[in-house]
C-alpha positions in Angstrom: 104.8 36.4 42.0 102.1 37.8 44.3 100.6 41.3 44.2 98.8 42.7 47.2 96.8 45.9 47.1 95.9 47.9 50.1 92.6 49.7 49.2 90.9 52.6 50.9 87.2 53.3 50.2 85.9 56.8 50.9 82.1 57.2 50.8 80.7 60.1 48.8 77.1 59.1 49.6 75.5 57.4 52.6 75.8 53.6 52.5 72.9 51.3 53.2 72.3 47.6 53.3 70.4 45.7 56.0 72.9 43.8 58.1 70.4 43.4 60.9 66.7 43.9 61.1 65.6 44.8 64.6 61.8 45.4 64.5 61.4 48.4 62.2 65.1 49.3 62.4 67.3 48.3 59.5 71.0 48.6 60.6 74.1 48.8 58.4 77.2 47.2 60.0 80.5 49.2 59.3 81.9 46.2 57.4 81.5 45.5 53.7 81.2 41.8 52.7 83.8 40.5 50.3 81.1 39.0 48.0 79.7 42.5 47.6 83.1 44.0 47.0 83.8 41.6 44.1 80.8 42.9 42.3 81.5 46.5 43.1 85.1 46.3 41.9 84.0 44.9 38.6 85.9 41.6 39.1 82.8 39.5 38.4 81.8 41.5 35.3 85.3 41.0 33.8 85.0 37.2 33.8 84.5 35.4 30.5 81.6 33.1 30.7 80.1 30.8 28.1 77.1 32.2 26.2 74.7 30.0 28.1 76.0 31.0 31.5 76.2 34.7 30.6 72.6 34.7 29.5 71.4 32.8 32.5 73.4 34.6 35.2 74.3 38.1 34.0 73.1 40.8 36.4 74.6 43.7 34.7 71.4 45.2 33.2 68.5 42.9 34.1 67.8 40.4 36.9 65.0 38.0 36.1 65.1 36.4 39.5 66.2 37.4 43.0 68.4 34.4 43.5 72.1 35.0 44.2 74.6 33.0 42.1 77.7 33.5 44.3 79.3 30.2 43.5 78.9 30.6 39.7 80.1 34.2 39.7 83.1 33.9 42.2 84.5 30.5 41.3 86.3 32.0 38.2 88.2 34.3 40.5 89.7 31.2 42.1 90.9 30.1 38.7 92.6 33.5 38.2 93.9 33.4 41.8 92.3 36.7 42.8 91.0 37.2 46.3 89.3 40.1 48.0 89.0 40.4 51.7 86.0 42.0 53.5 86.5 45.7 54.3 86.4 47.2 57.8 85.7 50.8 58.7 88.8 52.9 59.5 86.6 55.8 60.7 82.9 56.2 60.2 79.8 57.9 61.4 76.1 57.0 61.0 72.9 58.7 60.1 69.3 57.6 61.0 66.7 58.1 58.4 62.9 57.5 58.8 60.7 56.5 55.9 57.0 56.2 55.8 54.5 54.6 53.4 50.8 53.9 53.2 48.8 50.7 52.5 48.2 50.9 48.7 46.7 47.4 48.2 43.8 48.9 46.3 46.1 49.9 43.5 47.1 46.3 43.0 44.0 44.3 43.7 41.5 47.0 42.6 39.7 46.8 46.0 37.7 49.6 47.4 38.9 50.7 50.9 38.3 53.6 53.3 41.4 52.8 55.2 44.8 54.4 54.8 47.1 52.6 57.2 50.5 54.3 57.4 53.6 52.4 58.3 57.2 53.4 58.9 60.7 52.1 59.3 64.2 53.5 60.2 67.4 52.9 58.3 70.7 53.3 60.1 73.2 54.2 57.3 77.0 54.8 57.1 77.5 58.5 56.5 79.5 60.1 53.7 83.2 60.7 54.3 83.5 57.4 56.2 86.5 55.3 55.2 87.0 51.6 54.8 90.1 49.4 54.2 90.6 46.1 52.5 93.2 43.9 50.8 93.3 42.3 47.3 95.6 39.4 46.6 96.4 38.5 43.0 98.9 36.6 41.0 98.9 39.3 38.3 98.7 43.1 38.2 95.1 44.4 38.3 93.6 47.5 36.9 91.0 48.6 39.4 88.4 51.4 39.0 88.7 54.8 40.7 85.0 55.0 41.4 82.7 52.2 42.6 79.0 51.8 43.7 78.0 50.1 46.9 74.9 49.1 48.8 71.2 49.1 48.1 71.2 52.7 46.9 74.3 52.2 44.7 76.1 54.8 46.7 79.1 56.4 45.1 82.6 55.8 46.6 86.2 56.5 45.8 88.7 53.7 45.6 92.3 54.7 46.6 94.8 51.9 45.7 98.3 51.4 47.0 100.4 48.4 45.9 102.2 46.7 48.8 105.9 46.1 48.5 108.5 43.9 50.4 106.1 41.0 50.8 107.4 37.9 52.7 105.7 34.5 52.8 106.1 33.0 56.3 104.6 30.2 58.3 103.7 30.2 62.0 101.2 31.4 64.6 99.8 34.9 63.8 96.9 37.3 64.6 94.8 39.1 62.0 92.5 41.9 63.2 90.7 42.6 59.9 87.4 40.8 59.0 87.6 37.5 57.1 85.2 35.1 55.5 85.3 32.0 57.7 84.5 29.6 54.8 87.5 30.9 52.9 90.1 31.0 55.7 89.1 27.9 57.6 89.5 25.8 54.5 93.3 26.3 54.5 94.1 27.5 58.1 93.6 26.2 61.6 91.7 29.1 63.3 92.0 29.1 67.1 89.9 32.0 68.2 87.8 34.8 66.6 84.9 37.2 67.1 81.8 36.7 65.0 80.2 39.5 62.9 76.6 38.4 62.0 75.6 39.4 58.6 74.2 37.8 55.4 74.9 35.9 53.2 77.8 34.5 55.3 78.7 35.8 58.8 82.2 37.1 59.0 84.9 36.7 61.7 87.5 39.2 63.0 90.3 39.4 65.5 91.4 36.0 64.2 94.2 33.9 65.8 95.6 31.3 63.5 98.0 28.4 64.4 100.8 27.3 62.2 99.4 28.9 59.0 101.0 30.5 56.0 100.8 34.3 55.8 102.1 37.3 53.8 104.0 39.8 56.0 104.4 43.4 54.9 104.4 47.0 56.2 101.2 48.9 56.5 101.9 52.4 55.3 99.3 53.9 57.6 100.5 52.1 60.8 103.8 51.1 62.4 103.1 47.4 62.9 103.4 44.8 60.2 100.4 43.1 58.6 100.2 39.3 58.6 97.6 38.5 55.9 96.5 34.8 55.6 97.8 33.2 52.3 96.1 30.8 50.0 92.6 32.0 50.7 90.0 30.9 48.1 86.3 31.4 47.7 84.5 28.4 49.3 80.8 27.7 49.4 78.6 25.6 51.6 77.7 22.1 50.3 
């Protein structure tokens, strides 16, 4: 039996992460990567690791190195048959913040200097009250948090969950407008066309046309048309 959750995320703080760096401008794309969502939803923390792995890779309280361990952290979700799609903005607005700092090398290297060279940058953030939408596919019922944290500033966001009913598994050609992780969907489906969303750590695709693939069909409570969500997606990683 499959369970599908349609989740709405409402921001209560401004959301920032650097999707693109254009000179001194750091821009946040109104799409949230599915890797980030797995951490925010607490799905990674809930995994049971061996003592060695937990000590080496746990990021809950302390991170000894800035090296992501996506494969180590997300592979257990494949074993539990839990998959989270990226989230797209249903409605959003942005804010532009300017920050400044000075050259304080003399604090670190104990060097005398008469120079104070200011620098600045701008961060384009997603404003509070913006809304995102995503899907979670699972083979068991999940207990998800009501409040989550997202982005560089650990911004507070509310998670509104609705379990989807009347799900049908079908095969055929279909179109999916929501963003997807290409590594995960192309492993099991023949993707014909798509638009690319450039963002780290893996660029996403959206407006995806798939030929003769399996999908879950169900009603979207907020819209009139049915949703055709690709089935059998799993977390895949580059060799």
